[in-house]
C-alpha positions in Angstrom: 0.3 -22.5 -1.5 -2.1 -20.0 -3.3 -5.2 -21.0 -1.3 -5.9 -20.2 2.6 -8.7 -22.3 4.7 -9.9 -20.4 7.5 -12.3 -22.3 9.6 -14.1 -19.4 12.0 -16.1 -18.8 15.0 -12.9 -18.1 16.8 -12.3 -14.8 18.5 -8.9 -13.8 18.2 -6.5 -12.8 21.6 -2.8 -11.9 21.3 0.0 -10.0 19.8 0.5 -9.6 16.0 4.3 -7.7 15.1 3.8 -5.6 12.4 6.1 -6.2 8.9 7.4 -2.9 7.5 5.3 -0.9 5.2 4.8 -1.9 1.5 4.2 2.0 0.5 6.9 3.1 1.8 9.4 0.8 1.1 8.7 0.2 -2.6 9.5 4.4 -3.7 12.8 3.9 -1.5 13.8 0.7 -3.8 13.0 2.4 -7.1 15.1 5.5 -5.4 17.7 3.6 -4.6 19.3 3.7 -8.0 19.4 7.5 -7.9 23.4 7.2 -6.3 25.9 5.3 -7.7 26.6 3.6 -4.4 25.3 1.2 -1.9 21.5 1.9 0.0 20.4 -0.4 2.8 16.7 -0.4 4.0 15.6 -2.4 7.0 12.5 -3.8 8.3 11.9 -4.6 4.5 8.5 -7.3 4.3 9.2 -10.2 2.7 6.5 -10.1 -0.1 5.8 -10.1 -3.7 5.9 -6.6 -4.5 9.4 -6.2 -3.0 10.5 -9.4 -5.2 9.2 -7.8 -7.8 11.2 -4.6 -7.4 13.9 -6.7 -6.9 13.7 -8.2 -10.1 12.9 -5.1 -11.9 16.3 -3.3 -10.5 18.4 -6.7 -10.9 17.2 -6.2 -14.9 18.8 -2.7 -15.4 22.1 -3.8 -13.5 21.5 -3.6 -10.1 22.6 -5.8 -7.3 20.1 -6.6 -4.9 20.8 -8.6 -1.8 17.9 -9.6 0.9 19.1 -10.6 4.4 16.7 -11.8 6.6 14.1 -8.4 6.6 17.7 -6.1 5.5 17.6 -5.0 1.6 20.7 -3.9 0.2 21.2 -2.4 -3.2 24.2 -1.6 -4.8 23.7 1.2 -7.7 27.0 1.6 -9.4 27.9 1.6 -13.1 25.5 1.9 -16.1 21.9 1.1 -16.0 19.6 0.0 -18.4 16.7 2.5 -18.8 14.0 0.0 -20.4 11.8 -2.2 -17.7 10.3 -5.5 -19.5 6.3 -5.8 -19.6 6.6 -9.1 -17.6 7.9 -7.1 -14.3 5.9 -3.9 -14.8 2.4 -5.7 -15.3 2.7 -7.3 -11.5 2.4 -4.2 -9.8 1.3 -0.9 -10.2 4.2 0.6 -8.1 6.7 0.1 -10.9 5.6 3.3 -12.4 7.8 5.1 -9.9 10.7 3.7 -11.5 9.7 6.6 -14.5 10.8 9.8 -12.1 13.5 7.3 -11.1 15.5 6.0 -14.2 14.9 10.0 -15.7 16.7 11.2 -12.4 19.6 8.5 -12.9 19.8 7.5 -17.0 17.7 10.8 -18.7 15.3 8.5 -20.4 12.8 5.8 -19.5 11.1 3.2 -21.1 8.0 1.3 -19.3 4.7 0.0 -19.7 1.7 0.9 -18.5 1.2 -0.1 -15.0 -0.7 -3.5 -13.7 -1.1 -4.8 -10.2 -4.6 -4.4 -8.6 -7.5 -4.5 -10.8 -9.6 -1.7 -8.6 -10.2 0.9 -11.3 -8.5 2.7 -14.0 -5.8 4.5 -11.6 -4.6 6.9 -14.4 -1.1 8.3 -14.3 -1.5 11.4 -15.7 -0.5 13.1 -12.8 2.8 11.5 -12.8 3.5 12.4 -16.4 2.1 16.0 -15.8 4.6 16.6 -12.8 7.8 14.7 -14.9 7.2 17.0 -17.9 6.9 20.5 -15.8 10.4 19.4 -14.9 12.1 19.2 -18.2 10.8 15.3 -19.5 9.7 14.7 -22.9 7.4 11.7 -23.0 5.6 10.1 -25.4 2.8 7.3 -25.3 1.4 4.7 -27.7 -0.9 3.1 -25.8 1.0 0.3 -24.5 4.4 1.9 -23.5 5.4 5.0 -22.1 8.7 6.9 -23.6 10.3 9.7 -21.5 13.5 11.4 -22.2 15.4 14.6 -21.0 18.9 16.0 -21.3 18.7 17.3 -17.8 16.0 17.9 -15.6 15.5 21.1 -14.3 13.5 22.2 -11.4 10.2 23.6 -11.5 6.9 24.2 -10.1 4.5 21.4 -9.6 0.6 21.8 -9.1 -0.9 18.5 -8.8 -4.6 19.1 -9.1 -5.2 15.6 -6.5 -2.9 14.8 -3.5 -1.6 11.6 -5.7 0.7 9.6 -3.5 2.2 8.1 -7.0 2.6 10.8 -8.7 3.9 12.7 -5.5 6.5 10.2 -5.5 7.4 10.7 -9.2 7.9 14.3 -8.7 10.2 14.1 -5.6 12.3 11.5 -7.5 13.1 13.9 -10.4 12.8 16.8 -8.6 15.9 16.0 -6.1 18.2 15.1 -9.3 17.0 18.1 -11.2 19.4 21.4 -11.6 17.5 24.1 -9.4 14.3 24.5 -7.2 11.1 22.2 -7.3 8.1 23.4 -5.2 5.1 20.5 -5.4 1.9 22.0 -4.1 -1.0 20.0 -3.5 1.3 16.9 -2.4 0.0 13.8 -0.9 0.9 14.3 2.8 0.5 10.1 3.7 3.4 8.9 6.3 4.9 6.7 3.4 5.8 10.5 1.7 6.8 11.5 4.6 9.0 8.4 5.4 10.2 9.0 1.9 10.8 12.7 2.3 13.4 11.3 5.1 14.9 8.7 2.9 15.9 11.0 0.5 16.8 13.8 3.0 19.2 10.8 4.2 20.9 10.2 0.6 22.3 13.4 0.6 18.7 15.5 -0.6 18.0 18.5 0.7 14.1 18.9 0.7 11.9 21.1 3.4 8.1 20.9 3.9 8.2 17.3 5.1 4.8 16.1 6.0 3.1 19.3 4.4 1.1 19.4 1.4 4.4 21.9 0.1 7.5 20.7 -0.8 10.5 22.4 -1.9 13.4 20.7 -3.3 16.9 21.9 -4.2 17.9 19.3 -7.0 21.5 17.4 -6.2 23.9 15.5 -8.8 25.8 14.0 -5.3 24.1 11.5 -3.1 25.9 8.8 -0.5 25.5 5.7 0.7 22.8 5.6 3.5 21.2 3.1 5.6 17.1 3.8 6.2 14.7 1.6 8.6 11.2 1.7 7.1 7.8 2.0 9.7 5.2 -0.4 10.2 2.9 -1.3 7.5 -0.5 0.9 8.7 -2.5 -0.8 6.8 -1.5 -4.3 7.5 -2.3 -3.4 11.3 -5.6 -1.9 10.2 -6.5 -5.0 8.5 -5.6 -7.1 11.5 -7.3 -4.8 13.6 -10.6 -4.8 11.9 -10.4 -8.7 11.8 -10.0 -8.6 15.7 -13.1 -6.6 15.6 -15.3 -9.3 13.7 -14.0 -12.2 14.9 -13.9 -10.9 18.8 -11.3 -11.2 21.2 -8.6 -8.5 21.8 -5.4 -7.8 19.3 -2.0 -5.9 19.9 -0.3 -5.0 17.0 3.0 -4.2 17.3 5.5 -1.9 15.2 3.0 0.9 14.5 3.0 4.4 15.2 -0.5 4.7 16.3 -1.1 8.4 15.3 -1.0 7.2 11.8 -4.1 5.1 12.5 -6.4 8.2 14.1 -8.7 7.9 11.5 -8.8 4.0 11.9 -8.8 4.4 15.5 -12.2 6.8 15.4 -14.3 4.2 12.7 -13.0 1.4 14.9 -14.2 3.2 18.0 -17.6 4.2 16.4 -18.2 0.5 15.3 -17.9 -0.5 19.4 -14.1 -1.2 19.8 -12.5 -0.4 22.7 -9.2 0.9 21.5 -6.1 2.0 23.3 -2.7 2.7 22.7 1.0 2.3 23.5 4.2 3.4 22.0 4.4 2.2 18.9 1.2 -0.3 19.6 -2.3 0.0 19.3 -4.9 -2.4 21.0 -8.6 -3.4 20.0 -11.0 -5.2 21.8 -14.6 -6.1 20.9 -17.5 -8.3 22.2 -20.5 -8.4 20.4 -21.5 -7.4 17.1 -20.4 -4.3 15.7 -22.0 -1.1 15.1 -22.7 0.2 11.9 -20.7 3.8 10.8 -20.6 5.8 7.7 -17.5 6.2 5.9 -15.9 8.4 3.8 -12.5 6.8 2.0 -10.3 10.1 1.3 -6.5 10.9 1.2 -4.2 10.8 4.1 -5.7 11.9 7.0 -8.6 10.9 5.8 -9.8 7.1 6.0 -7.6 5.2 3.9 -9.0 3.6 0.3 -6.7 0.7 1.5 -9.1 -0.5 4.7 -12.2 0.4 2.7 -12.5 -3.6 1.7 -11.4 -4.7 5.4 -14.2 -2.0 6.8 -17.1 -3.7 4.3 -16.0 -7.1 5.2 -16.7 -5.8 9.3 -20.1 -4.1 8.7 -21.1 -7.2 7.1 -22.0 -8.6 10.6 -22.2 -5.1 12.1 -26.1 -4.8 13.4 -27.7 -2.1 11.4 -27.3 -0.4 8.2 -23.9 1.0 7.2 -22.7 3.2 4.3 -19.3 3.1 2.8 -18.4 6.1 0.0 -15.3 5.1 -2.0 -13.7 8.1 -3.5 -10.4 7.1 -4.3 -11.0 4.1 -6.7 -13.7 3.3 -8.2 -13.8 -0.2 -8.7 -12.6 -1.4 -5.1 -16.4 -2.7 -4.8 -15.6 -6.3 -6.2 -15.0 -8.3 -2.9 -18.8 -7.3 -2.3 -20.1 -10.0 -4.6 -17.9 -12.6 -2.9 -19.1 -11.5 0.2 -22.4 -12.3 -0.6 -20.9 -15.7 -1.2 -20.8 -15.6 2.5 -24.2 -14.5 3.0 -23.5 -10.4 3.1 -26.0 -8.1 2.1 -24.5 -5.5 0.2 -25.5 -3.1 -2.6 -23.5 -0.9 -4.6 -24.4 1.8 -6.5 -21.7 4.4 -8.0 -19.0 4.8 -5.5 -21.1 4.2 -2.6 -21.8 0.7 -0.6 -25.2 -0.4 1.7 -24.6 -3.3 4.1 -27.3 -4.3 5.9 -25.5 -6.3 8.6 -26.2 -9.9 9.1 -26.0 -11.7 12.4 -24.4 -14.8 10.7 -22.2 -15.1 7.6 -21.1 -18.6 6.1 -18.2 -20.4 5.3 -18.0 -21.0 1.7 -14.9 -20.8 -1.3 -14.1 -17.4 -2.6 -12.0 -15.7 -4.9 -10.0 -13.1 -3.9 -9.9 -10.5 -6.8 -7.0 -8.0 -5.3 -4.9 -7.6 -2.7 -6.8 -5.8 0.3 -10.6 -7.5 -1.0 -8.2 -11.0 -0.1 -7.5 -9.5 3.3 -10.7 -8.8 3.8 -12.3 -12.0 2.9 -9.9 -13.5 5.5 -11.5 -11.1 8.0 -14.9 -12.3 7.0 -14.0 -15.3 7.2 -12.5 -15.7 10.9 -15.9 -14.6 11.6 -18.0 -16.9 9.8 -19.6 -20.4 10.7 -17.6 -23.0 9.0 -15.0 -23.4 6.7 -13.8 -20.9 4.1 -11.5 -21.2 1.5 -10.1 -18.2 -0.3 -8.9 -18.8 -3.8 -6.3 -16.8 -6.3 -4.4 -15.9 -3.2 -1.5 -14.8 -4.9 -3.2 -11.3 -4.8 -2.7 -11.4 -0.4 0.6 -12.4 -1.1 2.0 -9.1 -2.6 1.2 -7.2 0.6 0.9 -9.7 3.3 4.3 -11.5 4.6 2.4 -14.5 5.8 -1.3 -13.6 6.7 -1.4 -17.4 8.0 1.3 -16.9 10.2 0.2 -13.6 11.9 -3.6 -14.7 12.2 -2.8 -18.2 13.9 -0.2 -15.9 16.7 -3.4 -14.2 17.5 -5.6 -17.6 18.0 -7.0 -18.0 14.2 -7.8 -21.4 13.0 -6.1 -20.6 9.6 -3.3 -22.1 6.9 -2.0 -22.1 3.5 -3.2 -25.2 1.4 -3.1 -26.4 -2.3 -5.1 -24.1 -5.0 
């Protein structure tokens, strides 16, 4: 099932239960190796990135069991510190194993991370943070070798609020001797959830939800159970799909406060937006209004929703402007949207979209995770049939995009590539 077929022109109406957060769960899985015991994570999405991380954990010596959407990780005994390239090249999140393995085994050997081809995404901040905790890091252009005779607390000043670097710093700091202060930490909801998860294992973290985190290292953790929140990026994708197709949609199981920047954009684009406890609603009739949006770290507009917004604005009644401030290669989807009739010009980090009254179904390719989902949103609004190929990218982060959108009335199905 590596292709998706969509017959556009049908408004959406209904409710979609939002899966657990990919970006919250993956660092929690990595952190599970810090404890020589059992860690249970609930509301885990059944996606390819989770399967890949399970494969890594099992390779290094953990026992992983998935029952429905509940993951149990047992990390007793001696663990390997080497992660094969075959795993690492599949997803960028594998880089957070650096901090986890250093904290558990005192060493880590890992290839440069893979995942989506949406820009360089250097990991210099990750490595600099771990060096501040006493890690010795060697690079040969292909692999990263990290060593430590015992991490020690220190002061980490992040030049940019990188989510991954903040996670790696936390993973190292909770096992380091002494106090660590992380200044300029990422404030994404997934980081706050990660801090609560680590605290539930026995870590001592202050400043959760702020840009300054203080960690008192400990060598003692205990068994724990934690339930991941709903995926705000999946929710935002579906809300934008509903606006593109027209109609009304409830996204259930997600905290509306985590989508405040997205709500503002949806309203600016002409959507009627409402909230309930752990739910968010959008209603749309007619063409969207054009918007001007800059992506940025939380609480700004998330870069992961830039591609779905690009698809939505392709049908807007006027000229839109999007500035991508996080990943310089995140406009690859524009070329695919042009095949559907979109008028998009990209120069550097800025995209100008002249909205078209109609897009048209055709064959396109998912070049990355969020770009693939954006093509699905565009296809829902297009005339005719669209076939999206290379959908393995979409499966990395969406449990079953066809099932979810079909529940809201979309004519969408998996097909052979």
